[in-house]
mmCIF file as gemmi writes it, N, C-alpha and C atoms, coordinates in Angstrom:
data_model
loop_
_atom_site.group_PDB
_atom_site.id
_atom_site.type_symbol
_atom_site.label_atom_id
_atom_site.label_alt_id
_atom_site.label_comp_id
_atom_site.label_asym_id
_atom_site.label_entity_id
_atom_site.label_seq_id
_atom_site.pdbx_PDB_ins_code
_atom_site.Cartn_x
_atom_site.Cartn_y
_atom_site.Cartn_z
_atom_site.occupancy
_atom_site.B_iso_or_equiv
_atom_site.pdbx_formal_charge
_atom_site.auth_seq_id
_atom_site.auth_asym_id
_atom_site.pdbx_PDB_model_num
ATOM 1 N N . MET Axp A 1 ? 159.421 130.534 57.409 1 0 ? 1 A 1
ATOM 2 C CA . MET Axp A 1 ? 159.441 129.254 57.658 1 0 ? 1 A 1
ATOM 3 C C . MET Axp A 1 ? 158.245 128.732 58.703 1 0 ? 1 A 1
ATOM 4 N N . TYR Axp A 2 ? 157.789 127.469 58.389 1 0 ? 2 A 1
ATOM 5 C CA . TYR Axp A 2 ? 156.63 126.982 59.251 1 0 ? 2 A 1
ATOM 6 C C . TYR Axp A 2 ? 157.148 125.476 59.663 1 0 ? 2 A 1
ATOM 7 N N . VAL Axp A 3 ? 156.771 125.351 60.879 1 0 ? 3 A 1
ATOM 8 C CA . VAL Axp A 3 ? 156.868 123.95 61.526 1 0 ? 3 A 1
ATOM 9 C C . VAL Axp A 3 ? 155.481 123.422 61.987 1 0 ? 3 A 1
ATOM 10 N N . GLY Axp A 4 ? 155.244 122.193 61.553 1 0 ? 4 A 1
ATOM 11 C CA . GLY Axp A 4 ? 154.128 121.343 61.975 1 0 ? 4 A 1
ATOM 12 C C . GLY Axp A 4 ? 154.573 120.109 62.723 1 0 ? 4 A 1
ATOM 13 N N . THR Axp A 5 ? 153.68 119.863 63.804 1 0 ? 5 A 1
ATOM 14 C CA . THR Axp A 5 ? 153.879 118.65 64.58 1 0 ? 5 A 1
ATOM 15 C C . THR Axp A 5 ? 152.51 117.777 64.626 1 0 ? 5 A 1
ATOM 16 N N . LEU Axp A 6 ? 152.686 116.512 64.738 1 0 ? 6 A 1
ATOM 17 C CA . LEU Axp A 6 ? 151.461 115.788 64.951 1 0 ? 6 A 1
ATOM 18 C C . LEU Axp A 6 ? 151.91 114.938 66.062 1 0 ? 6 A 1
ATOM 19 N N . SER Axp A 7 ? 151.055 114.652 67.264 1 0 ? 7 A 1
ATOM 20 C CA . SER Axp A 7 ? 151.173 113.64 68.346 1 0 ? 7 A 1
ATOM 21 C C . SER Axp A 7 ? 150.208 112.642 68.214 1 0 ? 7 A 1
ATOM 22 N N . PHE Axp A 8 ? 150.421 111.468 68.19 1 0 ? 8 A 1
ATOM 23 C CA . PHE Axp A 8 ? 149.348 110.301 67.965 1 0 ? 8 A 1
ATOM 24 C C . PHE Axp A 8 ? 149.318 109.548 69.323 1 0 ? 8 A 1
ATOM 25 N N . ASP Axp A 9 ? 148.318 109.251 69.898 1 0 ? 9 A 1
ATOM 26 C CA . ASP Axp A 9 ? 148.049 108.413 71.064 1 0 ? 9 A 1
ATOM 27 C C . ASP Axp A 9 ? 147.289 107.176 70.403 1 0 ? 9 A 1
ATOM 28 N N . LEU Axp A 10 ? 147.844 105.907 70.309 1 0 ? 10 A 1
ATOM 29 C CA . LEU Axp A 10 ? 147.556 104.78 70.009 1 0 ? 10 A 1
ATOM 30 C C . LEU Axp A 10 ? 147.247 103.583 70.826 1 0 ? 10 A 1
ATOM 31 N N . LEU Axp A 11 ? 146.194 102.951 70.683 1 0 ? 11 A 1
ATOM 32 C CA . LEU Axp A 11 ? 145.953 101.692 71.342 1 0 ? 11 A 1
ATOM 33 C C . LEU Axp A 11 ? 146.434 100.52 70.432 1 0 ? 11 A 1
ATOM 34 N N . LEU Axp A 12 ? 147.075 99.711 70.899 1 0 ? 12 A 1
ATOM 35 C CA . LEU Axp A 12 ? 147.686 98.621 70.028 1 0 ? 12 A 1
ATOM 36 C C . LEU Axp A 12 ? 146.588 97.332 70.002 1 0 ? 12 A 1
ATOM 37 N N . GLY Axp A 13 ? 146.687 96.628 69.096 1 0 ? 13 A 1
ATOM 38 C CA . GLY Axp A 13 ? 145.817 95.472 69.128 1 0 ? 13 A 1
ATOM 39 C C . GLY Axp A 13 ? 146.146 94.257 69.858 1 0 ? 13 A 1
ATOM 40 N N . ASP Axp A 14 ? 146.292 93.137 69.491 1 0 ? 14 A 1
ATOM 41 C CA . ASP Axp A 14 ? 146.595 91.829 70.307 1 0 ? 14 A 1
ATOM 42 C C . ASP Axp A 14 ? 148.129 91.718 70.534 1 0 ? 14 A 1
ATOM 43 N N . VAL Axp A 15 ? 148.527 92.698 71.407 1 0 ? 15 A 1
ATOM 44 C CA . VAL Axp A 15 ? 150.02 92.765 71.904 1 0 ? 15 A 1
ATOM 45 C C . VAL Axp A 15 ? 150.085 92.443 73.199 1 0 ? 15 A 1
ATOM 46 N N . ARG Axp A 16 ? 150.979 91.378 73.527 1 0 ? 16 A 1
ATOM 47 C CA . ARG Axp A 16 ? 151.271 90.829 74.869 1 0 ? 16 A 1
ATOM 48 C C . ARG Axp A 16 ? 152.51 91.093 75.507 1 0 ? 16 A 1
ATOM 49 N N . SER Axp A 17 ? 153.563 92.036 74.762 1 0 ? 17 A 1
ATOM 50 C CA . SER Axp A 17 ? 154.575 92.211 75.261 1 0 ? 17 A 1
ATOM 51 C C . SER Axp A 17 ? 155.406 93.385 74.603 1 0 ? 17 A 1
ATOM 52 N N . LEU Axp A 18 ? 156.265 93.941 75.149 1 0 ? 18 A 1
ATOM 53 C CA . LEU Axp A 18 ? 157.19 95.109 74.754 1 0 ? 18 A 1
ATOM 54 C C . LEU Axp A 18 ? 157.624 94.678 73.42 1 0 ? 18 A 1
ATOM 55 N N . LYS Axp A 19 ? 158.131 93.395 73.377 1 0 ? 19 A 1
ATOM 56 C CA . LYS Axp A 19 ? 158.613 93.036 72.1 1 0 ? 19 A 1
ATOM 57 C C . LYS Axp A 19 ? 157.774 93.148 70.837 1 0 ? 19 A 1
ATOM 58 N N . GLU Axp A 20 ? 156.621 92.349 71.192 1 0 ? 20 A 1
ATOM 59 C CA . GLU Axp A 20 ? 155.61 92.425 70.271 1 0 ? 20 A 1
ATOM 60 C C . GLU Axp A 20 ? 155.114 94.038 69.915 1 0 ? 20 A 1
ATOM 61 N N . LYS Axp A 21 ? 155.106 94.911 70.929 1 0 ? 21 A 1
ATOM 62 C CA . LYS Axp A 21 ? 154.673 96.302 70.479 1 0 ? 21 A 1
ATOM 63 C C . LYS Axp A 21 ? 155.917 96.897 69.696 1 0 ? 21 A 1
ATOM 64 N N . ARG Axp A 22 ? 157.197 96.615 69.891 1 0 ? 22 A 1
ATOM 65 C CA . ARG Axp A 22 ? 158.046 97.165 68.998 1 0 ? 22 A 1
ATOM 66 C C . ARG Axp A 22 ? 157.846 96.63 67.47 1 0 ? 22 A 1
ATOM 67 N N . SER Axp A 23 ? 157.311 95.498 67.418 1 0 ? 23 A 1
ATOM 68 C CA . SER Axp A 23 ? 157.119 94.877 66.014 1 0 ? 23 A 1
ATOM 69 C C . SER Axp A 23 ? 156.05 95.581 65.398 1 0 ? 23 A 1
ATOM 70 N N . VAL Axp A 24 ? 155.053 96.375 66.184 1 0 ? 24 A 1
ATOM 71 C CA . VAL Axp A 24 ? 154.062 97.068 65.638 1 0 ? 24 A 1
ATOM 72 C C . VAL Axp A 24 ? 154.455 98.503 65.277 1 0 ? 24 A 1
ATOM 73 N N . VAL Axp A 25 ? 155.002 99.102 66.289 1 0 ? 25 A 1
ATOM 74 C CA . VAL Axp A 25 ? 155.503 100.557 66.308 1 0 ? 25 A 1
ATOM 75 C C . VAL Axp A 25 ? 156.4 100.954 65.456 1 0 ? 25 A 1
ATOM 76 N N . ARG Axp A 26 ? 157.555 99.966 65.3 1 0 ? 26 A 1
ATOM 77 C CA . ARG Axp A 26 ? 158.707 100.367 64.393 1 0 ? 26 A 1
ATOM 78 C C . ARG Axp A 26 ? 158.384 100.543 62.768 1 0 ? 26 A 1
ATOM 79 N N . PRO Axp A 27 ? 157.631 99.726 62.371 1 0 ? 27 A 1
ATOM 80 C CA . PRO Axp A 27 ? 157.147 99.746 60.928 1 0 ? 27 A 1
ATOM 81 C C . PRO Axp A 27 ? 156.308 101.017 60.746 1 0 ? 27 A 1
ATOM 82 N N . ILE Axp A 28 ? 155.536 101.382 61.699 1 0 ? 28 A 1
ATOM 83 C CA . ILE Axp A 28 ? 154.774 102.649 61.486 1 0 ? 28 A 1
ATOM 84 C C . ILE Axp A 28 ? 155.751 103.852 61.348 1 0 ? 28 A 1
ATOM 85 N N . VAL Axp A 29 ? 156.822 104.051 62.524 1 0 ? 29 A 1
ATOM 86 C CA . VAL Axp A 29 ? 157.547 104.899 62.496 1 0 ? 29 A 1
ATOM 87 C C . VAL Axp A 29 ? 158.383 104.975 61.007 1 0 ? 29 A 1
ATOM 88 N N . ALA Axp A 30 ? 158.888 103.869 60.637 1 0 ? 30 A 1
ATOM 89 C CA . ALA Axp A 30 ? 159.821 103.821 59.568 1 0 ? 30 A 1
ATOM 90 C C . ALA Axp A 30 ? 159.052 104.232 58.357 1 0 ? 30 A 1
ATOM 91 N N . GLU Axp A 31 ? 157.893 103.716 58.198 1 0 ? 31 A 1
ATOM 92 C CA . GLU Axp A 31 ? 156.998 104.349 57.18 1 0 ? 31 A 1
ATOM 93 C C . GLU Axp A 31 ? 156.721 105.584 56.882 1 0 ? 31 A 1
ATOM 94 N N . LEU Axp A 32 ? 156.347 106.396 58.083 1 0 ? 32 A 1
ATOM 95 C CA . LEU Axp A 32 ? 156.296 107.65 57.985 1 0 ? 32 A 1
ATOM 96 C C . LEU Axp A 32 ? 157.368 108.507 57.701 1 0 ? 32 A 1
ATOM 97 N N . HIS Axp A 33 ? 158.69 108.056 58.185 1 0 ? 33 A 1
ATOM 98 C CA . HIS Axp A 33 ? 159.937 108.727 57.8 1 0 ? 33 A 1
ATOM 99 C C . HIS Axp A 33 ? 160.293 108.456 56.37 1 0 ? 33 A 1
ATOM 100 N N . ARG Axp A 34 ? 160.001 107.238 55.928 1 0 ? 34 A 1
ATOM 101 C CA . ARG Axp A 34 ? 160.449 106.871 54.417 1 0 ? 34 A 1
ATOM 102 C C . ARG Axp A 34 ? 159.58 107.595 53.504 1 0 ? 34 A 1
ATOM 103 N N . LYS Axp A 35 ? 158.051 107.68 53.635 1 0 ? 35 A 1
ATOM 104 C CA . LYS Axp A 35 ? 157.153 108.17 52.764 1 0 ? 35 A 1
ATOM 105 C C . LYS Axp A 35 ? 157.122 109.483 52.753 1 0 ? 35 A 1
ATOM 106 N N . PHE Axp A 36 ? 157.284 110.304 53.863 1 0 ? 36 A 1
ATOM 107 C CA . PHE Axp A 36 ? 157.123 111.661 53.995 1 0 ? 36 A 1
ATOM 108 C C . PHE Axp A 36 ? 158.291 112.541 54.428 1 0 ? 36 A 1
ATOM 109 N N . ALA Axp A 37 ? 159.52 111.886 54.632 1 0 ? 37 A 1
ATOM 110 C CA . ALA Axp A 37 ? 160.548 112.815 55.14 1 0 ? 37 A 1
ATOM 111 C C . ALA Axp A 37 ? 160.367 113.551 56.167 1 0 ? 37 A 1
ATOM 112 N N . VAL Axp A 38 ? 159.681 112.959 57.279 1 0 ? 38 A 1
ATOM 113 C CA . VAL Axp A 38 ? 159.398 113.698 58.492 1 0 ? 38 A 1
ATOM 114 C C . VAL Axp A 38 ? 160.376 113.064 59.657 1 0 ? 38 A 1
ATOM 115 N N . SER Axp A 39 ? 160.566 113.875 60.637 1 0 ? 39 A 1
ATOM 116 C CA . SER Axp A 39 ? 161.312 113.309 61.736 1 0 ? 39 A 1
ATOM 117 C C . SER Axp A 39 ? 160.172 112.731 62.75 1 0 ? 39 A 1
ATOM 118 N N . VAL Axp A 40 ? 160.339 111.559 63.033 1 0 ? 40 A 1
ATOM 119 C CA . VAL Axp A 40 ? 159.311 110.819 63.611 1 0 ? 40 A 1
ATOM 120 C C . VAL Axp A 40 ? 159.907 109.934 64.902 1 0 ? 40 A 1
ATOM 121 N N . ALA Axp A 41 ? 159.338 109.723 66.157 1 0 ? 41 A 1
ATOM 122 C CA . ALA Axp A 41 ? 159.823 108.869 67.008 1 0 ? 41 A 1
ATOM 123 C C . ALA Axp A 41 ? 158.679 108.426 67.944 1 0 ? 41 A 1
ATOM 124 N N . GLU Axp A 42 ? 158.924 107.292 68.667 1 0 ? 42 A 1
ATOM 125 C CA . GLU Axp A 42 ? 158.133 107.089 69.708 1 0 ? 42 A 1
ATOM 126 C C . GLU Axp A 42 ? 158.401 107.896 71 1 0 ? 42 A 1
ATOM 127 N N . VAL Axp A 43 ? 157.503 108.582 71.621 1 0 ? 43 A 1
ATOM 128 C CA . VAL Axp A 43 ? 157.799 109.543 72.551 1 0 ? 43 A 1
ATOM 129 C C . VAL Axp A 43 ? 157.153 109.322 73.86 1 0 ? 43 A 1
ATOM 130 N N . GLY Axp A 44 ? 156.348 108.277 73.889 1 0 ? 44 A 1
ATOM 131 C CA . GLY Axp A 44 ? 155.786 108.083 75.453 1 0 ? 44 A 1
ATOM 132 C C . GLY Axp A 44 ? 155.154 106.599 75.525 1 0 ? 44 A 1
ATOM 133 N N . ASP Axp A 45 ? 154.724 106.337 76.88 1 0 ? 45 A 1
ATOM 134 C CA . ASP Axp A 45 ? 154.204 105.008 76.951 1 0 ? 45 A 1
ATOM 135 C C . ASP Axp A 45 ? 155.135 103.871 76.537 1 0 ? 45 A 1
ATOM 136 N N . GLN Axp A 46 ? 156.38 104.043 76.776 1 0 ? 46 A 1
ATOM 137 C CA . GLN Axp A 46 ? 157.33 102.997 76.258 1 0 ? 46 A 1
ATOM 138 C C . GLN Axp A 46 ? 157.303 101.879 77.284 1 0 ? 46 A 1
ATOM 139 N N . ASP Axp A 47 ? 156.909 101.905 78.486 1 0 ? 47 A 1
ATOM 140 C CA . ASP Axp A 47 ? 156.61 100.784 79.301 1 0 ? 47 A 1
ATOM 141 C C . ASP Axp A 47 ? 155.366 100.141 79.335 1 0 ? 47 A 1
ATOM 142 N N . LEU Axp A 48 ? 154.417 100.617 78.621 1 0 ? 48 A 1
ATOM 143 C CA . LEU Axp A 48 ? 153.075 99.903 78.444 1 0 ? 48 A 1
ATOM 144 C C . LEU Axp A 48 ? 153.012 99.403 77.061 1 0 ? 48 A 1
ATOM 145 N N . TYR Axp A 49 ? 152.579 97.985 77.105 1 0 ? 49 A 1
ATOM 146 C CA . TYR Axp A 49 ? 152.625 97.335 75.84 1 0 ? 49 A 1
ATOM 147 C C . TYR Axp A 49 ? 151.518 97.564 74.992 1 0 ? 49 A 1
ATOM 148 N N . ARG Axp A 50 ? 150.403 97.915 75.416 1 0 ? 50 A 1
ATOM 149 C CA . ARG Axp A 50 ? 149.173 98.156 74.454 1 0 ? 50 A 1
ATOM 150 C C . ARG Axp A 50 ? 148.856 99.78 74.023 1 0 ? 50 A 1
ATOM 151 N N . ARG Axp A 51 ? 149.813 100.652 74.625 1 0 ? 51 A 1
ATOM 152 C CA . ARG Axp A 51 ? 149.688 101.866 74.407 1 0 ? 51 A 1
ATOM 153 C C . ARG Axp A 51 ? 150.799 102.426 73.681 1 0 ? 51 A 1
ATOM 154 N N . ALA Axp A 52 ? 150.724 103.531 72.718 1 0 ? 52 A 1
ATOM 155 C CA . ALA Axp A 52 ? 152.144 104.07 72.275 1 0 ? 52 A 1
ATOM 156 C C . ALA Axp A 52 ? 151.56 105.615 71.929 1 0 ? 52 A 1
ATOM 157 N N . GLN Axp A 53 ? 152.702 106.393 72.115 1 0 ? 53 A 1
ATOM 158 C CA . GLN Axp A 53 ? 152.546 107.751 71.593 1 0 ? 53 A 1
ATOM 159 C C . GLN Axp A 53 ? 153.731 107.939 70.479 1 0 ? 53 A 1
ATOM 160 N N . ILE Axp A 54 ? 153.338 108.335 69.446 1 0 ? 54 A 1
ATOM 161 C CA . ILE Axp A 54 ? 154.295 108.756 68.221 1 0 ? 54 A 1
ATOM 162 C C . ILE Axp A 54 ? 154.087 110.235 67.992 1 0 ? 54 A 1
ATOM 163 N N . ALA Axp A 55 ? 155.18 110.747 67.868 1 0 ? 55 A 1
ATOM 164 C CA . ALA Axp A 55 ? 155.051 112.222 67.385 1 0 ? 55 A 1
ATOM 165 C C . ALA Axp A 55 ? 156.089 112.511 66.092 1 0 ? 55 A 1
ATOM 166 N N . LEU Axp A 56 ? 155.725 113.411 65.306 1 0 ? 56 A 1
ATOM 167 C CA . LEU Axp A 56 ? 156.447 113.605 64.077 1 0 ? 56 A 1
ATOM 168 C C . LEU Axp A 56 ? 156.607 115.332 63.882 1 0 ? 56 A 1
ATOM 169 N N . ALA Axp A 57 ? 157.556 115.757 63.263 1 0 ? 57 A 1
ATOM 170 C CA . ALA Axp A 57 ? 157.625 117.068 63.044 1 0 ? 57 A 1
ATOM 171 C C . ALA Axp A 57 ? 158.141 117.28 61.454 1 0 ? 57 A 1
ATOM 172 N N . MET Axp A 58 ? 157.781 118.479 61.069 1 0 ? 58 A 1
ATOM 173 C CA . MET Axp A 58 ? 158.274 118.82 59.678 1 0 ? 58 A 1
ATOM 174 C C . MET Axp A 58 ? 158.314 120.269 59.511 1 0 ? 58 A 1
ATOM 175 N N . VAL Axp A 59 ? 159.447 120.721 58.754 1 0 ? 59 A 1
ATOM 176 C CA . VAL Axp A 59 ? 159.656 122.07 58.472 1 0 ? 59 A 1
ATOM 177 C C . VAL Axp A 59 ? 159.209 122.292 56.995 1 0 ? 59 A 1
ATOM 178 N N . SER Axp A 60 ? 158.824 123.267 56.71 1 0 ? 60 A 1
ATOM 179 C CA . SER Axp A 60 ? 158.476 123.725 55.182 1 0 ? 60 A 1
ATOM 180 C C . SER Axp A 60 ? 158.336 125.282 55.081 1 0 ? 60 A 1
ATOM 181 N N . GLY Axp A 61 ? 158.575 125.615 53.945 1 0 ? 61 A 1
ATOM 182 C CA . GLY Axp A 61 ? 158.443 127.147 53.622 1 0 ? 61 A 1
ATOM 183 C C . GLY Axp A 61 ? 157.16 127.494 53.021 1 0 ? 61 A 1
ATOM 184 N N . ASP Axp A 62 ? 156.059 126.482 52.952 1 0 ? 62 A 1
ATOM 185 C CA . ASP Axp A 62 ? 154.885 126.515 52.267 1 0 ? 62 A 1
ATOM 186 C C . ASP Axp A 62 ? 153.935 126.126 53.459 1 0 ? 62 A 1
ATOM 187 N N . PRO Axp A 63 ? 153.047 127.013 53.989 1 0 ? 63 A 1
ATOM 188 C CA . PRO Axp A 63 ? 151.93 126.305 54.879 1 0 ? 63 A 1
ATOM 189 C C . PRO Axp A 63 ? 151.021 125.425 54.316 1 0 ? 63 A 1
ATOM 190 N N . GLY Axp A 64 ? 150.655 125.338 53.037 1 0 ? 64 A 1
ATOM 191 C CA . GLY Axp A 64 ? 149.679 124.552 52.408 1 0 ? 64 A 1
ATOM 192 C C . GLY Axp A 64 ? 150.329 123.289 52.308 1 0 ? 64 A 1
ATOM 193 N N . HIS Axp A 65 ? 151.632 123.196 51.997 1 0 ? 65 A 1
ATOM 194 C CA . HIS Axp A 65 ? 152.342 121.937 51.685 1 0 ? 65 A 1
ATOM 195 C C . HIS Axp A 65 ? 152.521 121.221 53.037 1 0 ? 65 A 1
ATOM 196 N N . LEU Axp A 66 ? 152.79 122.06 54.103 1 0 ? 66 A 1
ATOM 197 C CA . LEU Axp A 66 ? 152.819 121.35 55.373 1 0 ? 66 A 1
ATOM 198 C C . LEU Axp A 66 ? 151.611 120.812 55.82 1 0 ? 66 A 1
ATOM 199 N N . ALA Axp A 67 ? 150.419 121.429 55.746 1 0 ? 67 A 1
ATOM 200 C CA . ALA Axp A 67 ? 149.239 120.914 56.099 1 0 ? 67 A 1
ATOM 201 C C . ALA Axp A 67 ? 148.888 119.794 55.303 1 0 ? 67 A 1
ATOM 202 N N . GLU Axp A 68 ? 149.228 119.511 54.068 1 0 ? 68 A 1
ATOM 203 C CA . GLU Axp A 68 ? 149.006 118.456 53.096 1 0 ? 68 A 1
ATOM 204 C C . GLU Axp A 68 ? 149.667 117.25 53.675 1 0 ? 68 A 1
ATOM 205 N N . VAL Axp A 69 ? 150.975 117.492 53.872 1 0 ? 69 A 1
ATOM 206 C CA . VAL Axp A 69 ? 151.656 116.29 54.48 1 0 ? 69 A 1
ATOM 207 C C . VAL Axp A 69 ? 151.239 115.785 55.801 1 0 ? 69 A 1
ATOM 208 N N . LEU Axp A 70 ? 150.957 116.804 56.584 1 0 ? 70 A 1
ATOM 209 C CA . LEU Axp A 70 ? 150.568 116.248 57.827 1 0 ? 70 A 1
ATOM 210 C C . LEU Axp A 70 ? 149.267 115.416 57.749 1 0 ? 70 A 1
ATOM 211 N N . ASP Axp A 71 ? 148.266 115.832 56.82 1 0 ? 71 A 1
ATOM 212 C CA . ASP Axp A 71 ? 146.91 115.263 56.721 1 0 ? 71 A 1
ATOM 213 C C . ASP Axp A 71 ? 147.267 113.817 56.104 1 0 ? 71 A 1
ATOM 214 N N . ARG Axp A 72 ? 148.272 113.716 55.201 1 0 ? 72 A 1
ATOM 215 C CA . ARG Axp A 72 ? 148.708 112.38 54.767 1 0 ? 72 A 1
ATOM 216 C C . ARG Axp A 72 ? 149.121 111.46 55.815 1 0 ? 72 A 1
ATOM 217 N N . CYS Axp A 73 ? 149.94 112.04 56.666 1 0 ? 73 A 1
ATOM 218 C CA . CYS Axp A 73 ? 150.508 111.311 57.813 1 0 ? 73 A 1
ATOM 219 C C . CYS Axp A 73 ? 149.506 110.772 58.521 1 0 ? 73 A 1
ATOM 220 N N . GLU Axp A 74 ? 148.536 111.658 59.071 1 0 ? 74 A 1
ATOM 221 C CA . GLU Axp A 74 ? 147.454 111.355 60.009 1 0 ? 74 A 1
ATOM 222 C C . GLU Axp A 74 ? 146.632 110.056 59.08 1 0 ? 74 A 1
ATOM 223 N N . ARG Axp A 75 ? 146.411 110.339 58.121 1 0 ? 75 A 1
ATOM 224 C CA . ARG Axp A 75 ? 145.467 109.252 57.334 1 0 ? 75 A 1
ATOM 225 C C . ARG Axp A 75 ? 146.244 107.821 57.198 1 0 ? 75 A 1
ATOM 226 N N . LEU Axp A 76 ? 147.711 107.984 57.082 1 0 ? 76 A 1
ATOM 227 C CA . LEU Axp A 76 ? 148.339 106.575 57.133 1 0 ? 76 A 1
ATOM 228 C C . LEU Axp A 76 ? 148.148 106.012 58.434 1 0 ? 76 A 1
ATOM 229 N N . VAL Axp A 77 ? 148.385 106.816 59.429 1 0 ? 77 A 1
ATOM 230 C CA . VAL Axp A 77 ? 148.391 106.127 61.052 1 0 ? 77 A 1
ATOM 231 C C . VAL Axp A 77 ? 146.822 105.58 61.131 1 0 ? 77 A 1
ATOM 232 N N . ALA Axp A 78 ? 145.992 106.457 60.772 1 0 ? 78 A 1
ATOM 233 C CA . ALA Axp A 78 ? 144.473 105.899 61.027 1 0 ? 78 A 1
ATOM 234 C C . ALA Axp A 78 ? 144.228 104.774 60.254 1 0 ? 78 A 1
ATOM 235 N N . ALA Axp A 79 ? 144.738 104.504 59.059 1 0 ? 79 A 1
ATOM 236 C CA . ALA Axp A 79 ? 144.442 103.398 58.481 1 0 ? 79 A 1
ATOM 237 C C . ALA Axp A 79 ? 145.013 102.254 58.623 1 0 ? 79 A 1
ATOM 238 N N . ARG Axp A 80 ? 146.091 102.126 59.64 1 0 ? 80 A 1
ATOM 239 C CA . ARG Axp A 80 ? 146.633 100.898 60.03 1 0 ? 80 A 1
ATOM 240 C C . ARG Axp A 80 ? 145.63 99.999 60.931 1 0 ? 80 A 1
ATOM 241 N N . PRO Axp A 81 ? 145.49 98.987 60.464 1 0 ? 81 A 1
ATOM 242 C CA . PRO Axp A 81 ? 144.344 98.001 61.055 1 0 ? 81 A 1
ATOM 243 C C . PRO Axp A 81 ? 144.932 97.472 62.416 1 0 ? 81 A 1
ATOM 244 N N . GLU Axp A 82 ? 146.091 97.369 62.767 1 0 ? 82 A 1
ATOM 245 C CA . GLU Axp A 82 ? 146.677 96.85 64.074 1 0 ? 82 A 1
ATOM 246 C C . GLU Axp A 82 ? 146.668 97.915 65.178 1 0 ? 82 A 1
ATOM 247 N N . VAL Axp A 83 ? 146.386 99.102 64.799 1 0 ? 83 A 1
ATOM 248 C CA . VAL Axp A 83 ? 146.201 100.11 65.76 1 0 ? 83 A 1
ATOM 249 C C . VAL Axp A 83 ? 144.899 100.746 65.78 1 0 ? 83 A 1
ATOM 250 N N . GLU Axp A 84 ? 144.4 101.313 66.832 1 0 ? 84 A 1
ATOM 251 C CA . GLU Axp A 84 ? 143.315 102.151 67.062 1 0 ? 84 A 1
ATOM 252 C C . GLU Axp A 84 ? 143.92 103.525 67.394 1 0 ? 84 A 1
ATOM 253 N N . LEU Axp A 85 ? 143.481 104.722 66.652 1 0 ? 85 A 1
ATOM 254 C CA . LEU Axp A 85 ? 143.948 105.928 66.747 1 0 ? 85 A 1
ATOM 255 C C . LEU Axp A 85 ? 143.049 106.674 67.747 1 0 ? 85 A 1
ATOM 256 N N . LEU Axp A 86 ? 143.558 106.864 69.131 1 0 ? 86 A 1
ATOM 257 C CA . LEU Axp A 86 ? 142.81 107.391 70.033 1 0 ? 86 A 1
ATOM 258 C C . LEU Axp A 86 ? 142.542 108.825 70.124 1 0 ? 86 A 1
ATOM 259 N N . SER Axp A 87 ? 143.713 109.718 69.871 1 0 ? 87 A 1
ATOM 260 C CA . SER Axp A 87 ? 143.722 111.139 69.622 1 0 ? 87 A 1
ATOM 261 C C . SER Axp A 87 ? 144.926 111.462 68.702 1 0 ? 87 A 1
ATOM 262 N N . VAL Axp A 88 ? 144.724 112.638 68.189 1 0 ? 88 A 1
ATOM 263 C CA . VAL Axp A 88 ? 145.738 113.365 67.268 1 0 ? 88 A 1
ATOM 264 C C . VAL Axp A 88 ? 145.871 114.894 67.856 1 0 ? 88 A 1
ATOM 265 N N . ARG Axp A 89 ? 147.005 115.14 67.935 1 0 ? 89 A 1
ATOM 266 C CA . ARG Axp A 89 ? 147.173 116.573 68.518 1 0 ? 89 A 1
ATOM 267 C C . ARG Axp A 89 ? 148.112 117.259 67.319 1 0 ? 89 A 1
ATOM 268 N N . ARG Axp A 90 ? 147.584 118.316 66.722 1 0 ? 90 A 1
ATOM 269 C CA . ARG Axp A 90 ? 148.477 118.93 65.655 1 0 ? 90 A 1
ATOM 270 C C . ARG Axp A 90 ? 148.575 120.496 66.202 1 0 ? 90 A 1
ATOM 271 N N . ARG Axp A 91 ? 149.88 120.864 65.83 1 0 ? 91 A 1
ATOM 272 C CA . ARG Axp A 91 ? 150.258 122.111 66.209 1 0 ? 91 A 1
ATOM 273 C C . ARG Axp A 91 ? 151.145 122.789 64.827 1 0 ? 91 A 1
ATOM 274 N N . PHE Axp A 92 ? 150.803 124.032 64.588 1 0 ? 92 A 1
ATOM 275 C CA . PHE Axp A 92 ? 151.47 124.744 63.561 1 0 ? 92 A 1
ATOM 276 C C . PHE Axp A 92 ? 152.088 126.012 64.091 1 0 ? 92 A 1
ATOM 277 N N . HIS Axp A 93 ? 153.6 126.264 63.886 1 0 ? 93 A 1
ATOM 278 C CA . HIS Axp A 93 ? 154.217 127.399 64.396 1 0 ? 93 A 1
ATOM 279 C C . HIS Axp A 93 ? 154.536 127.972 63.03 1 0 ? 93 A 1
ATOM 280 N N . GLY Axp A 94 ? 154.393 129.412 62.935 1 0 ? 94 A 1
ATOM 281 C CA . GLY Axp A 94 ? 154.573 130.054 61.74 1 0 ? 94 A 1
ATOM 282 C C . GLY Axp A 94 ? 155.845 131.191 61.878 1 0 ? 94 A 1
ATOM 283 N N . GLY Axp A 95 ? 155.934 131.919 60.958 1 0 ? 95 A 1
ATOM 284 C CA . GLY Axp A 95 ? 156.87 132.998 60.804 1 0 ? 95 A 1
ATOM 285 C C . GLY Axp A 95 ? 156.641 134.176 61.801 1 0 ? 95 A 1
ATOM 286 N N . ASP Axp A 96 ? 155.436 134.429 62.21 1 0 ? 96 A 1
ATOM 287 C CA . ASP Axp A 96 ? 154.922 135.362 63.209 1 0 ? 96 A 1
ATOM 288 C C . ASP Axp A 96 ? 155.213 134.871 64.524 1 0 ? 96 A 1
ATOM 289 N N . ASP Axp A 97 ? 155.309 133.502 64.858 1 0 ? 97 A 1
ATOM 290 C CA . ASP Axp A 97 ? 155.472 133.169 66.235 1 0 ? 97 A 1
ATOM 291 C C . ASP Axp A 97 ? 156.99 133.601 66.837 1 0 ? 97 A 1
ATOM 292 N N . GLU Axp A 98 ? 156.851 133.974 68.105 1 0 ? 98 A 1
ATOM 293 C CA . GLU Axp A 98 ? 158.061 134.219 68.727 1 0 ? 98 A 1
ATOM 294 C C . GLU Axp A 98 ? 158.29 133.179 70.029 1 0 ? 98 A 1
């Protein structure tokens, strides 16, 4: 069993309230979940309206498939014009980890 996680630190564009922030972040979270069947949530900076932290996790029996899906998730977020991707943190946990 292999587990992969991605954490995104995002700078949001022309957002002036937490309500506007939700209208940007929720569609990203929903699209990642719908397209890639990953577990995803906003995990930080909930009180800042121009910053967002989104994290996702996936479990797979094939490390190659896992890496491919995480790559596709990263490309999807990076391609969103309403956000600037400041950083991405990727982690893999494999069968040998304890």
